[in-house]
VEXPAPA-551851 format. One record per residue: residue in one letter; x, y, z of N, C-alpha, C in turn. Coordinates in steps of 0.001 Angstrom, whole numbers, padded with zeros to 6 digits, always signed. Example, Ala and Ser with C-alpha at 12.3 -4.5 7.8 and 13.67 -1.06 7.14 Angstrom:
a+013190-005690+007800+012300-004500+007800+013200-003300+007800/s+012850-002250+007080+013670-001060+007140+012900+000030+007870/
END
This chain:
m+077528-050189+016461+078061-050004+018030+076608-049939+018518/s+076756-050977+019807+075187-051078+020092+075022-050613+021509/l+073829-049909+021945+073957-049130+023389+074163-050096+024564/p+074888-049958+025707+074920-050996+026766+073509-051438+027116/r+072938-052371+027806+071870-052820+028726+072263-052424+029749/l+071161-051493+030051+070785-051218+031464+070237-052747+032697/d+071187-052976+033709+070983-054197+034037+070217-053618+035529/f+068718-053876+035693+068247-053177+036899+069179-054114+038373/s+068825-055539+037816+069214-056045+039515+070446-055841+039877/t+071580-055677+038942+073072-054963+039325+072674-053538+039647/l+072063-052310+039123+072113-051010+039285+071376-051063+040737/s+070301-051924+041411+069573-052430+042715+070734-052525+043708/y+071332-053593+043355+072476-054282+044541+073806-053085+044806/n+073964-052624+043744+074832-051619+043854+074791-050209+044704/a+073107-049806+044075+072652-048870+044746+072593-048391+046673/a+071965-050165+046889+072181-050236+048382+073438-049838+049001/k+074598-049989+048216+075748-049519+048813+076193-048200+048632/w+075221-047560+048261+075605-046009+047954+075210-045433+049675/s+076186-044204+049348+075641-043443+050793+074580-042515+050317/l+073851-042408+051472+072434-041728+051857+072364-040746+050807/p+073087-039618+050356+072954-038439+049356+072679-038930+048286/g+073320-040182+047548+073305-040574+046647+071696-041613+046412/k+071385-042290+047232+069558-043035+047309+068842-042041+047182/v+069098-040925+047871+068512-039465+048272+067900-039157+046346/l+069224-038903+045608+069362-038419+044591+068624-039598+043696/l+068891-040634+043979+068373-041835+043172+067168-041943+043161/g+066548-041708+043981+065359-041701+044967+064138-040752+043778/c+065261-039274+043944+064355-038198+042705+063871-038576+041591/a+064930-039415+040771+065594-039382+039364+064363-040380+039313/l+064029-041206+040229+062978-042544+039702+061431-041678+039726/a+061544-041028+041058+060208-040526+041214+060239-039337+039673/g+061087-038589+039524+060935-037704+038049+060370-038570+037018/l+060916-039985+036864+061001-040351+035636+059317-041147+035761/v+059037-041265+036936+057341-042235+037294+056321-040860+036636/l+056877-039893+036971+055971-038737+037174+056144-038410+035668/v+057070-038592+034818+057250-038354+032935+056359-039328+032769/l+056675-040021+032886+055730-041679+032150+054346-041536+032558/g+053728-041329+033570+052917-040880+033795+051695-039587+033285/e+052848-038712+033438+052330-037504+032175+051963-037963+030664/v+052753-038321+030301+052802-039224+028825+051163-040305+028894/s+051540-040862+029797+050325-041825+029677+048689-041727+029800/h+049056-040755+031112+047233-040335+031063+047553-038672+031187/g+048452-037946+031166+048106-036132+031412+047729-035756+030226/g+048045-036304+028751+047416-035913+027497+046119-035934+027477/p+045081-036916+027175+044111-037035+026953+043850-035900+028220/q+043663-036289+029649+042761-035366+030372+043195-034067+030021/r+044357-033434+029556+044123-032130+028973+043269-032199+028463/e+043256-032643+027104+042447-032838+026065+040672-032396+026505/r+040711-033362+027486+039600-033519+028041+039264-032614+028969/l+040271-031730+029321+039696-030301+030120+039877-029195+029023/h+040343-029119+027778+040614-028159+026768+038808-028017+026190/g+038362-029731+026215+036960-029216+025692+035531-029050+026836/l+036057-029694+027812+035196-028923+028737+035151-027394+028917/e+036392-026727+028665+036343-025267+028944+035558-024559+027651/a+035428-025494+026228+035160-024865+025086+033792-024871+025201/r+033272-026343+026217+031793-026399+026178+031234-024995+027480/e+032015-024830+028299+031728-024035+029110+031233-022992+028403/q+032598-022354+028012+032107-021213+027044+030958-020689+025895/a+030535-022473+025387+029348-021825+024756+028273-021865+025359/l+028538-022814+026178+026878-022353+027661+026825-020878+027934/q+027880-020343+028481+027794-019170+028674+027094-018195+028023/q+027670-018436+026573+026880-017095+025304+025760-017652+024994/q+025501-019508+025114+023865-019329+024980+023099-018667+026135/l+023342-018588+027590+023398-018180+028764+022872-016702+028548/r+023927-016024+027858+023663-014376+027710+023100-014027+026281/e+022394-015105+025846+021686-014778+024242+020520-014876+024828/k+020037-016271+025587+019205-016259+026335+018277-015536+027329/t+019206-014985+028221+019092-013973+029313+018691-012728+028333/g+019349-012342+027347+019238-010859+026346+017465-011353+025672/l+016918-012295+025578+016408-012904+025082+014770-012693+025932/a+015399-013044+027094+014167-012940+028220+014049-011593+028570/a+015034-010879+028552+014558-009476+028738+014073-008545+027607/s+014194-009108+026673+013450-008588+025641+011677-009127+025221/l+011826-009923+025525+010049-010703+025883+008937-009539+025943/e+008991-008925+026692+007667-008064+026794+007786-007152+025581/v+008929-006576+025538+008708-005680+024664+008863-006545+022742/r+008717-007684+022728+008651-008362+021348+007020-008761+021647/t+006771-008678+022765+005296-009698+023059+004001-008299+022613/r+004455-006754+023278+004173-005663+022885+004168-005516+021108/q+005385-005995+020357+005449-005309+019266+004495-006704+018354/v+004436-007597+018469+003398-008715+018256+001981-007897+018003/r+001952-007762+019357+000489-007430+019772-000120-006452+018704/s+000771-005039+018741+000694-004147+017977+000993-004378+016363/m+001519-005413+015637+001332-005875+014396-000718-006380+014275/e-000400-007520+015318-002113-008089+015120-002908-006832+015080/d-002843-005966+016098-004282-004785+015856-003943-004260+014678/n-002812-004243+014230-002870-003306+012625-003355-003878+011965/l-003108-005271+011589-003774-006383+010243-005273-006117+010610/a-005728-006265+012158-007132-006243+012052-007761-004870+011706/s-006848-003738+012207-007354-002564+011656-007361-002641+010136/l-006832-002887+009398-006958-003131+007907-007627-003612+007281/l-007615-005180+007937-009135-005997+007351-010143-005505+007579/g-010357-004461+008826-011778-003735+008827-012033-003186+008179/q-011121-002931+007472-011555-001449+006741-011807-002109+005011/l-011679-003375+004600-012200-004009+003724-013773-004534+003752/p-014403-004339+002794-015777-004872+003143-015698-006184+003116/g-017053-006538+003715-017326-008125+003734-018061-008858+003047/e-018211-007583+002524-019334-008308+001166-019014-007737-000182/s-018989-008202-001624-018878-007238-003112-019457-006369-002955/e-018815-005126-003610-019038-003413-003709-019008-003260-005121/l-019067-004497-005937-019055-003966-007529-019661-003287-007482/p-020747-003215-008097-021654-001836-008587-021171-000904-007859/a-020793-000800-006778-020465+000605-006572-019172+000947-006932/v-017994+000241-007009-016728+000575-007625-016851+000629-009045/l-017511+000328-009786-018128+000803-011215-018524+001821-011206/e-019547+002134-010484-020139+003684-010435-019263+004449-010294/d-018417+004176-009270-017166+005062-009085-016392+005609-010054/i-015733+004273-010616-015195+004594-012156-015315+005231-012852/a-016697+004971-013248-017851+006102-014406-017706+007830-014129/r-018191+007628-012884-017936+009058-012147-016420+009476-012286/l-015979+009316-011990-014462+009814-012009-014025+010005-013530/a-014507+008753-014593-014007+009223-015990-014589+010236-016543/s-015855+010100-016362-016504+011385-016753-015987+012888-016113/a-015678+012612-015042-015126+014770-014418-013875+014633-014660/h-012878+013404-015125-011584+013934-016181-011924+014062-017733/g-013034+013767-018091-012856+014040-019601-011693+012622-020633/v-012352+011518-019838-012273+010022-020377-013056+009319-020592/w-012662+008750-021747-014278+007536-022186-013732+006479-021357/v-014815+005651-020766-014237+004199-020590-015135+003526-022036/e-014099+003086-022358-014519+001912-023833-014907+000519-023016/g-014682+000320-021792-015279-001404-021742-014530-001492-020207/i-014785-002349-019524-014772-002962-018432-015093-004519-017900/t-014001-005510-017838-014123-006815-017933-014115-007004-016579/v-015525-007554-016165-014911-008213-014404-014333-009455-014681/l-013357-009775-014366-012798-011479-014449-013317-011934-012828/d-012566-013002-013024-012963-014156-011668-012140-014035-010462/e-013009-013439-009330-012337-013476-008365-011345-014351-007572/a-009819-013717-006876-009019-014712-006466-008765-014659-005325/p-009337-015818-004455-009290-015806-003000-007682-015527-002769/r-007076-015237-001628-006096-015266-000986-006434-015497+000613/q-005340-015664+001531-005620-016006+002523-006625-015345+003358/l-006459-013796+003485-007242-012968+004304-008044-012138+003375/y-007634-012450+002620-008795-011042+001394-009106-011873+000079/i-009902-011460-000084-010370-011997-001823-010087-010302-002703/e-009498-010986-003757-009103-009841-004993-010408-010238-006117/q-010602-008616-006660-011799-008794-007798-010857-008003-008694/p-010278-008546-009606-009854-007824-010732-011109-007684-011595/m-010424-006312-012286-011347-005556-013710-009984-005187-014521/q-010141-005506-015905-009549-004890-016940-010359-003974-017386/i-009668-002916-017421-010556-001282-018129-009813-000550-019586/s-010361-000635-020202-009735-000309-021521-010513+001729-021254/a-010034+002442-021739-010608+004046-021760-009526+004571-022885/s-009953+006035-022933-008819+006377-024365-009640+008077-023693/g-008539+008930-024161-008511+009986-023685-007189+011173-023698/v-007057+012007-023471-005611+013223-023773-004928+012473-022415/y-003298+012509-022700-002259+011883-021420-002690+012264-020274/h-002749+013680-019971-003038+014398-018952-004527+013878-017583/d-005406+014233-019189-006953+013086-018380-006590+012242-017939/l-005737+011153-018823-005822+009661-018026-005237+009887-017057/a-003911+010240-017079-003139+010555-015475-003589+010802-014346/t-005082+011967-014371-005587+012145-013014-006758+010947-013208/f-007069+010232-013911-008682+009901-013933-007408+008670-012879/v-006323+008029-013782-005709+006773-012765-005549+007294-010932/s-004949+008418-011194-004643+009217-009760-005537+009220-008712/a-006939+009606-009559-007865+009355-008684-008524+008539-008140/l-008161+007574-008783-008431+006176-008261-008170+005735-006986/g-006944+005884-006347-006544+006058-005471-007061+006531-003920/g-007735+007795-004355-008594+008550-003552-010001+007855-003296/l-010624+006733-003782-011933+006484-003618-011965+005570-002326/p-012961+005950-001650-013314+005168-000517-013193+003858-000218/r-012615+003212-000597-012204+001663-001140-011045+001407-001719/v-010342+000634-001184-008890-000078-001802-009120-000686-002908/v-008659+000326-004148-008773-000085-005563-006971+000340-005882/t-006187-000831-006218-005064-000909-006774-005077-000571-009025/v-003934-000391-009056-003824-000654-010588-002053-001337-011023/q-002462-002013-011817-001348-002708-012282-001253-003033-013999/d-000366-003180-014291-000213-003706-015839-000994-002636-016719/i-000149-001068-016422-000978+000084-017563-000021-000213-018845/a-000966+000285-019749-000270-000347-021137-000925+001224-021921/l-000460+002003-022575-000894+003179-022945-000065+003300-024730/g-001305+003354-025801-000703+003159-027486-001368+004418-027716/h-000826+004701-029011-001857+005679-029579-003331+005371-030162/q-004201+005908-030303-005516+005461-030908-006187+006811-031473/g-005633+007356-032850-006138+008324-033907-005413+009680-032499/a-006160+010768-032550-005297+012109-032161-005616+011619-030216/l-006465+010586-030049-006128+010630-028539-005132+009045-027892/l-005141+008571-026804-004359+008121-025928-005072+006394-025875/r-005075+005478-026216-005727+004081-025513-005097+003511-023986/l-005740+003715-023106-005107+002661-021975-005972+001780-021662/n-004881+000851-021551-005683-000657-021088-004464-000676-019253/m-005425-001091-018523-004595-001541-017393-005323-002329-016718/l-004985-003275-015407-005719-004354-014377-005935-003405-013233/a-006969-003485-012903-007329-002836-011628-007953-003904-010460/k-007478-003706-009615-008164-004940-008401-008991-004236-007163/t-010057-004605-006907-010751-003869-005639-010848-005458-004710/y-010730-005268-003113-010302-006481-002209-011682-006423-001314/r-011726-007467-001019-012712-007889+000319-012453-008741+001463/s-012919-008315+002896-012691-009409+003642-013158-010767+003213/t-012412-011880+003626-013136-012701+003925-013305-013304+005394/l-013259-012473+006213-013679-012554+007580-015116-012118+007654/q-016264-012493+008211-017447-012506+008039-017838-012330+010134/n-017213-011644+010328-017546-011431+011781-018647-010313+012462/g-019500-010191+011607-021012-009209+011679-020282-007448+012554/k-018951-007338+012771-018557-006129+012773-019068-005272+011351/a-019011-003705+012388-019054-002635+011338-017682-002569+010376/r-017782-002081+009475-016471-001844+008332-016571-000657+009006/q-014822-000454+009139-014146+000775+009322-014162+001697+008177/v-013782+003236+008877-013607+003830+007732-012018+003565+007311/l-011709+003150+005934-010428+003815+005128-010227+004504+005655/d-008636+004659+005665-007360+004987+006083-006616+005493+005117/p-006725+006334+004170-006242+005789+002540-004519+006742+002605/g-004133+007702+004063-003034+007658+003913-002374+008722+003234/p-001113+008942+003243-000507+009624+001924-001226+009262+000921/q-001511+010660-000110-001832+010009-001436-001384+010625-002411/f-000914+010075-003625-000535+010934-004763-001187+011333-005523/v-001407+012979-006487-001965+013750-006205-001622+014016-008043/y-001941+013440-008861-001398+014178-010439-001497+015093-010671/e-000713+016672-010558-001186+017800-011246-000514+017770-012641/p-001391+018240-013494-000234+018155-014556+000015+019660-015387/s-000250+020536-014179+000264+022132-014700+001684+021965-015426/s+002098+021585-014670+003609+021639-014610+004188+021047-015643/l+003617+019574-015947+004128+018718-016313+003802+018875-018118/r+004532+018278-018746+004453+017937-020518+003805+016444-020509/d+003203+016862-021738+002572+015482-022145+003904+014840-023039/p+004446+013820-022859+005334+012812-023324+005048+012466-024932/f+003992+012220-024672+003478+011989-026376+003080+013021-027014/t+003420+014289-026710+003343+015097-027609+004432+016161-027667/p+005007+016512-028856+006271+017198-029422+006201+018094-028757/p+007392+018971-027787+007575+020074-027101+006576+021337-028394/a+006825+021297-029609+006581+022468-029912+005513+022547-030104/l+004363+021467-030076+003199+021434-030098+002283+021562-028233/q+003359+021718-027292+002928+021539-026194+001868+022723-025980/a+000808+022199-024954-000249+023889-024637-000354+023561-023682/p-000685+024603-022648-001539+024116-021381-002615+023296-021212/h-002670+022380-020279-004158+021564-020161-004842+021723-018998/v-006257+021966-019941-007555+022610-019394-008161+021405-019110/p-008437+020642-018088-009189+019313-017589-010633+019409-018027/g-010967+018534-019073-012636+018464-019259-012977+017416-020501/r-013922+017009-020674-014199+016232-021853-014399+016795-023149/p-014093+017201-024100-014252+018089-025533-015803+018038-025740/a-016473+018768-026116-017439+019124-026211-017998+020001-027670/l-019000+019569-027920-019361+020866-029240-019781+022279-028249/a-019815+023475-029257-019974+024582-028803-021608+024701-027964/p-021631+025640-027533-023130+025969-026885-023903+026718-027788/d-024713+026703-027680-025827+027416-028575-026000+028957-028559/f-025585+029509-028750-025467+031033-028657-026750+031545-029321/t-027473+031137-029982-028615+031589-030268-029692+031578-029163/r-029432+030958-028312-030729+029975-027191-030871+030923-026168/p-031931+031997-025793-032092+032808-025002-031793+032045-023322/r-030770+033369-023071-030502+032621-021387-031600+033262-020359/g-031280+031968-019586-032575+032137-018793-032134+033134-017302/l-032886+033616-016234-032498+034352-015268-031499+033909-014543/l-031620+032135-014184-030930+032078-013183-029217+031794-014106/e-028844+031904-015550-027795+031959-015839-026905+033185-015698/g-027074+034027-015032-026793+035023-014776-026265+035439-013570/m-026570+034297-012188-026062+033830-011175-024942+032814-010923/r-024129+033205-010432-022667+031871-010080-023111+031168-009118/l-022595+029898-009739-023280+028466-009099-023230+028334-007818/d-022041+029055-007388-021621+028904-005943-022824+029596-004714/q-023623+030247-005455-024761+031118-004490-025427+029896-004375/f-025694+029105-005200-027136+028532-004949-026466+027218-003648/e-027200+026492-003411-027624+025319-002309-029032+024652-002428/m-028866+023028-002405-030074+022519-002747-030580+022131-001308/v-032091+022760-001026-032793+022525-000218-033799+021083+000035/g-033704+021058-001444-034822+019878-001497-035400+018982-002970/t-036226+017980-002642-036796+017830-003949-038149+017516-004005/l-039180+017704-005523-040572+018167-004741-040362+017099-006482/s-041303+016105-006968-042143+015501-007849-043244+015642-007791/r-043952+015676-008987-045317+015962-009983-045533+014473-010613/g-045825+013309-010517-046203+012095-011149-044990+011683-011642/a-044622+011430-012300-043256+010947-012880-041513+011704-012564/q-042097+013646-013063-041709+014450-012853-040752+014749-012013/a-039116+014908-011602-038941+015296-010211-038472+016722-010645/f-038301+017303-009335-037803+019038-009545-036591+019094-008151/a-035833+019640-008593-034569+020407-007397-035370+021404-007017/l-034894+021691-005587-035621+023442-005088-033815+023870-004913/l-033537+024693-005477-032191+025203-005084-032542+026587-004361/r-031856+027165-003458-031889+028503-002864-031076+029539-003220/a-031335+030926-003521-029861+031325-003869-030510+033135-003044/g-030078+033377-001823-030251+034305-001463-031381+034065-000648/a-032318+034768-000623-033542+034622-000068-034731+033616-000682/r-034957+033837-002389-035290+032759-002888-035422+031426-002889/v-036563+030621-003566-035906+029064-004080-036825+029396-005258/y-035643+028440-005893-035991+027997-007254-035836+026782-007582/r-037409+026342-008127-037622+025196-008596-036867+025020-010218/l-035913+023319-010039-035467+023492-011597-035575+021495-012294/a-036120+021209-013584-035976+019990-013359-034985+019976-014551/v-034946+018616-015219-034027+018085-016052-034146+019276-017302/g-032744+019501-017811-032850+020325-019045-032376+021502-018647/d-033323+021917-017468-033271+023166-017149-031795+024158-017269/y-030870+025377-017445-030037+025637-017531-029634+026378-016178/l-028059+026489-015879-027924+027031-013743-026777+027314-014316/g-026684+028726-014069-024825+029399-014086-024368+029800-015270/p-023431+030631-015111-022958+031328-016691-022289+030549-017210/d-021845+029608-017059-021078+029053-017780-021965+027460-018627/h-023344+028074-019157-024038+027218-019926-024539+025750-019405/g-024479+025840-017815-024750+024950-016971-025782+024149-017654/q-026501+022931-017727-027410+022502-017848-028110+020983-016972/v-029005+020887-016408-029453+019805-015127-029570+018601-016157/t-028521+017593-015507-028738+016266-015976-028988+015145-015398/a-029561+015397-013950-029740+014726-013164-030208+014549-011483/i-031613+014707-010898-032126+015340-010042-032146+013883-009145/q-031465+014002-007785-031291+012850-007473-031949+013228-005600/d-032133+012673-004737-032786+013239-003269-031772+013782-002685/a-030133+013606-002972-029791+014043-002303-028632+014829-003155/a-028888+015186-004313-027613+015686-005297-028180+016298-006746/v-028024+017294-007224-028022+017650-008108-026825+017647-009467/e-026951+016627-010665-026002+017180-011335-026092+017389-012556/l-025500+018550-013048-025158+019519-014477-023981+019515-014977/v-023954+019686-015789-022549+020042-016865-022602+021378-017653/e-021186+021884-017231-021005+023070-018172-020117+022941-018884/l-019721+024240-019972-019414+024067-021023-018586+025403-020893/f-016948+025070-020925-016460+026398-021102-015283+026104-022375/p-014678+027106-023047-013371+027264-023841-012063+026855-023478/d-011667+025727-024449-010461+025220-023393-008968+026435-024194/g-009595+027441-024763-008854+028746-024933-007288+028217-026439/q-007760+027151-027059-007627+026803-028316-008545+026909-029210/g-009927+027379-029221-010429+027596-030244-011776+026173-030019/a-011423+025429-029050-012620+024346-029063-013307+024365-027523/w-013976+023767-026981-014803+023652-025684-014931+022063-025101/l-014831+022328-023861-014843+021305-023061-016138+021149-022152/e-016542+020224-021794-017569+019901-020345-017065+019123-019175/r-017726+019938-018204-017057+019297-017138-018032+019126-016080/p-018288+018053-015477-019603+017652-014444-019607+018794-013255/r-020585+019028-012598-020899+019546-011453-021731+019012-010482/t-021928+018948-009161-022916+018176-008422-023386+019563-007678/l-024123+019971-007021-025087+020554-005802-025374+019641-004599/v-024831+019482-003606-025305+018290-002785-026089+018925-001318/l-027431+018414-001666-028241+018782-000728-027629+019268+001076/n-028290+020521+001331-027896+021024+002576-028513+020536+003569/v-028685+019780+004108-028911+018560+005444-029554+019703+006765/n-029159+020815+006629-029066+021652+007537-030016+022725+007978/s-030765+022539+006283-031339+023861+005434-033059+023789+006093/
END
């Protein structure tokens, strides 16, 4: 069954004979039909475009809010960047502009002697340039007991220059331990002619062996640790001198004398000044002068370790510049 065809000419002819209300109703129907057709043909794309514009507006508003926040914090961020730049310049200023390798080697030898560690070898490796500084690596081999090695490595962090330690390896070497490690010191690549700033060491870790056990020694054999280097017992048949009856802290260095190639240190105790040469004894702990310098006297003391053996430790008397 087919639908009847709509004859517009007949409809128009008949509509001319309709009464006024019918004509008005027909006009409204035709107007509604035109609106529906216009909405279908043009309203859909316009609505989609409107939705796209609304979404774009929201995105632009979001960008505006973000950029407004960035603009508001620009001053704070600028101060932060300047602060970081100042901190970087300060850290680089603490690095020496030239190599201080000889001084580093002397410091390592001094710390090893002070903590009873034997330095068996130091191999200076090639420098490694970085963007803002230059690394100077050194391969260090040393031996000693566990606590002495630990305090030695800890003391490296307290030097007046930046020294880092890595690749630490420990192994048995008879009754002692052998330590192999890679140490690095640094110098700046900037040659600006400014004086080097004093190094700020910051918080430091200090190894304290008194409450710790040696992990390489069985618990049954643990004994209180006494820092010092194993040494031969002192010669008890040697006559003791006058200055060996006085405590070391009673003396202060006030100057030096030289007679030809021989140097003497002038030490004051109370109202008297004493003259000492290398090899003389000082203090109750068998202290013997080992070196005399313009600004210090170095000596080595002997003391028992409480287990039937003897240890030695270095001591230094520094020149009193106000004397």
